[in-house]
N, C-alpha and C positions, 0 to 999 in steps of 0.2 A: 503495500499500499503505499502511495507516494504521497506524503503531506505537503502540500504547495503552502506560499506564504505571499501575501501582499501588505504592504505597508506605507504609509505617507506619514507627515509629521505628527499626527494626533491620533491615528486610527490605524488599526490592521485586522487581518483575518488569516488564521491558519485554517486550510478546508483540504477536503479530498474531491476531486472532480472527475467526472467521466463523461466523455461526449459532449462537454460544453456545459453541463449540468454539475451544480455543487451539491454533492450527496452528505457532506458533514462540514461544519463550520464550528469555529471557535472566533468569536468576534471580541474585540478588545480597544480601549483607548488608552492613550498616554496623557494623563493630566499634567504632567511634569517629565522631566528628561530622565527621572530614576524611578518612576512609577507605572506600573501597567495595570489596569482595571479590566480583568476578565468579565464582560457583560453577559455573554450569552453562548452557550453550546447547545448544537442541534444536530443529530443525526438520522438520516433518512431510513425509513422502515426497511429498507433492502440491506443496509450495515449494520440493523441492531443486532446485538449479539455477539459480536466481532471485536468489541473493546475499542472501538474508533475513538468515543468519547475519551477515554482514558489516553489514548495515544495522543490526541490532540492537546491535552492537558501536560502531558509529559513533554511534548515539543515545546510549548508555551515556557514550561519550567528552564528547559535547556536554553531556550532563546533568552530568558531573563539571567539565568547566570553568565552567558557569553557577553550580554551587553550591560551587566551590573544593575539589573533592574530590581525591584521589590513588586510583588503581585498582590493585588487587592481581589480575591475571588468573590465578587457579588454574585456571580451566576450560582444558582443553587447546586448544580451538578459539580462545577470546578470545586466549590466551597467543600462540598463532601469529600471529593478527591483529596484535598488539602488535609482534612481531617483524618482521613485513612493513612495518608503516605506522609510518615514523620520525616523521611529523607526530603522531603519539599519545603521544610521550614525555614532553609536557609534562604528562600527567597520570598517568604511569606511577609508581607508588610504588617507590623504589630502596631497597632494604634496606642497612642500615649507613650511611645519609646523614643 
């Protein structure tokens, strides 16, 4: 599975596409140079059960590590993944710190 990425100054998306259609996506915004807000994650019915959502979050985490960003997972799915994956805490933005 190929996860693609598009990004401009303040927004971006990691996605899986096929034949011009987006089958899964993780949408984020960049409110500052060092923060990424994961706003939305969605996976099409045809990819459900293949852990594509987890792979999208994992890709966002790797991107954050590479670019020295902290993630604010507002998306309920991404937030649940962060709660399960202790090894993602290095990029998790902690409010009040």
